[in-house]
C-alpha positions as CSV (number, residue, x, y, z in Angstrom):
1,X,-53.0,16.3,-50.0
2,X,-55.9,16.0,-47.7
3,X,-53.9,13.6,-45.5
4,X,-51.1,16.1,-45.4
5,X,-53.4,18.8,-44.3
6,X,-54.7,16.6,-41.5
7,X,-51.3,16.4,-39.9
8,X,-52.0,19.4,-37.5
9,X,-55.1,17.6,-36.3
10,X,-53.3,14.4,-35.7
11,X,-50.6,16.2,-33.8
12,X,-53.0,18.2,-31.8
13,X,-55.1,15.1,-31.0
14,X,-52.0,13.1,-29.6
15,X,-52.7,11.1,-26.6
16,X,-49.8,12.5,-24.6
17,X,-46.4,14.3,-24.9
18,X,-44.4,11.1,-24.4
19,X,-41.5,10.0,-26.6
20,X,-43.3,7.0,-28.1
21,X,-46.3,9.1,-29.1
22,X,-43.9,11.7,-30.6
23,X,-42.0,9.0,-32.5
24,X,-45.2,7.6,-33.9
25,X,-46.4,11.0,-35.1
26,X,-43.0,11.8,-36.6
27,X,-43.1,8.4,-38.5
28,X,-46.7,9.1,-39.7
29,X,-45.5,12.5,-41.0
30,X,-42.5,10.9,-42.8
31,X,-44.9,8.3,-44.4
32,X,-47.1,11.1,-45.6
33,X,-44.2,13.0,-47.1
34,X,-43.0,9.8,-48.9
35,X,-46.5,9.3,-50.3
36,X,-46.6,12.9,-51.5
37,X,-43.2,12.5,-53.2
38,X,-44.3,9.3,-54.8
39,X,-47.6,10.9,-56.1
40,X,-45.5,13.8,-57.5
41,X,-43.2,11.5,-59.4
42,X,-46.0,9.5,-60.8
43,X,-47.9,12.5,-62.0
44,X,-44.7,14.1,-63.5
45,X,-44.3,10.9,-65.5
46,X,-48.0,10.6,-66.5
47,X,-48.4,14.2,-67.4
48,X,-46.0,17.1,-66.8
49,X,-49.0,19.5,-66.7
50,X,-50.7,17.6,-64.0
51,X,-47.3,17.4,-62.1
52,X,-47.1,21.2,-62.3
53,X,-50.6,21.6,-61.0
54,X,-49.9,19.2,-58.1
55,X,-46.7,20.9,-57.3
56,X,-48.4,24.3,-57.3
57,X,-51.0,22.9,-54.9
58,X,-48.3,21.7,-52.5
59,X,-46.3,24.8,-52.7
60,X,-49.5,26.8,-51.7
61,X,-50.4,24.3,-48.9
62,X,-47.0,23.6,-47.4
63,X,-46.2,27.0,-45.7
64,X,-49.7,27.0,-44.0
65,X,-49.4,23.4,-43.0
66,X,-45.9,23.8,-41.7
67,X,-47.1,26.8,-39.5
68,X,-50.1,24.8,-38.2
69,X,-47.9,21.7,-37.4
70,X,-45.6,23.9,-35.4
71,X,-48.5,25.4,-33.5
72,X,-50.0,21.9,-32.9
73,X,-46.6,20.6,-31.5
74,X,-46.4,23.5,-29.0
75,X,-50.0,23.1,-27.8
76,X,-50.7,20.7,-25.0
77,X,-52.7,17.5,-25.9
78,X,-56.4,17.9,-25.8
79,X,-57.9,17.2,-22.5
80,X,-61.6,16.5,-23.3
81,X,-64.1,16.0,-26.1
82,X,-65.4,19.5,-25.7
83,X,-62.3,20.9,-27.4
84,X,-62.6,18.7,-30.5
85,X,-65.4,20.5,-32.4
86,X,-63.5,23.9,-32.3
87,X,-60.5,22.6,-34.2
88,X,-62.1,22.9,-37.6
89,X,-61.6,26.6,-37.7
90,X,-58.1,26.5,-36.3
91,X,-56.5,25.2,-39.5
92,X,-57.9,27.0,-42.6
93,X,-56.1,26.5,-45.9
94,X,-56.1,29.1,-48.6
95,X,-55.5,26.6,-51.4
96,X,-59.0,26.1,-53.0
97,X,-58.1,27.6,-56.4
98,X,-55.0,25.4,-56.6
99,X,-56.9,22.3,-55.6
100,X,-59.6,23.0,-58.1
101,X,-57.1,23.6,-60.8
102,X,-55.2,20.4,-60.0
103,X,-58.3,18.3,-60.0
104,X,-59.4,19.8,-63.3
105,X,-55.9,19.2,-64.8
106,X,-56.2,15.5,-63.6
107,X,-59.6,15.1,-65.2
108,X,-58.4,16.6,-68.5
109,X,-54.8,15.4,-68.8
110,X,-55.2,11.9,-67.5
111,X,-57.9,11.0,-70.1
112,X,-57.6,9.7,-73.6
113,X,-58.6,13.1,-75.0
114,X,-55.7,15.0,-73.2
115,X,-54.2,16.1,-76.5
116,X,-57.3,18.2,-77.1
117,X,-57.3,19.9,-73.7
118,X,-53.7,20.4,-72.7
119,X,-53.4,24.0,-74.0
120,X,-56.4,25.0,-72.0
121,X,-54.8,23.4,-68.9
122,X,-51.6,25.2,-69.5
123,X,-53.4,28.6,-69.9
124,X,-55.4,28.0,-66.7
125,X,-52.2,27.1,-64.8
126,X,-50.3,30.2,-66.0
127,X,-53.3,32.4,-65.1
128,X,-53.5,30.9,-61.6
129,X,-49.8,31.4,-61.0
130,X,-50.0,35.0,-62.2
131,X,-53.1,35.7,-60.1
132,X,-51.4,34.4,-56.9
133,X,-48.2,36.3,-57.6
134,X,-50.2,39.5,-57.8
135,X,-52.1,38.9,-54.6
């Protein structure tokens, strides 16, 4: 997911607006989407609960990332190093609870003791979904 969240930075840091650069970045983006899809499929097979948590994380991250990518594509390439440090605050993601839940679900459910903890993971997932729906 971190690689996906880095897409706006990569786009904004492009060397130029030429067709070759654009094609390389679009291919990079396609590769990231392919890896996300593969991760989702593997997690769904390993543990449906972890697959749900990962899907929830992606569903929370995707609209923000899409908006940031659109903004990055319309912005001109960076002209100097002095612009680089300011980019950190340009793309904040409101997905920390989903990320923490996903990591927690992975730790619990992808272990030998998952049969003891999957009820707790289900409850946490449901509570997170309800909390975000109310917000």
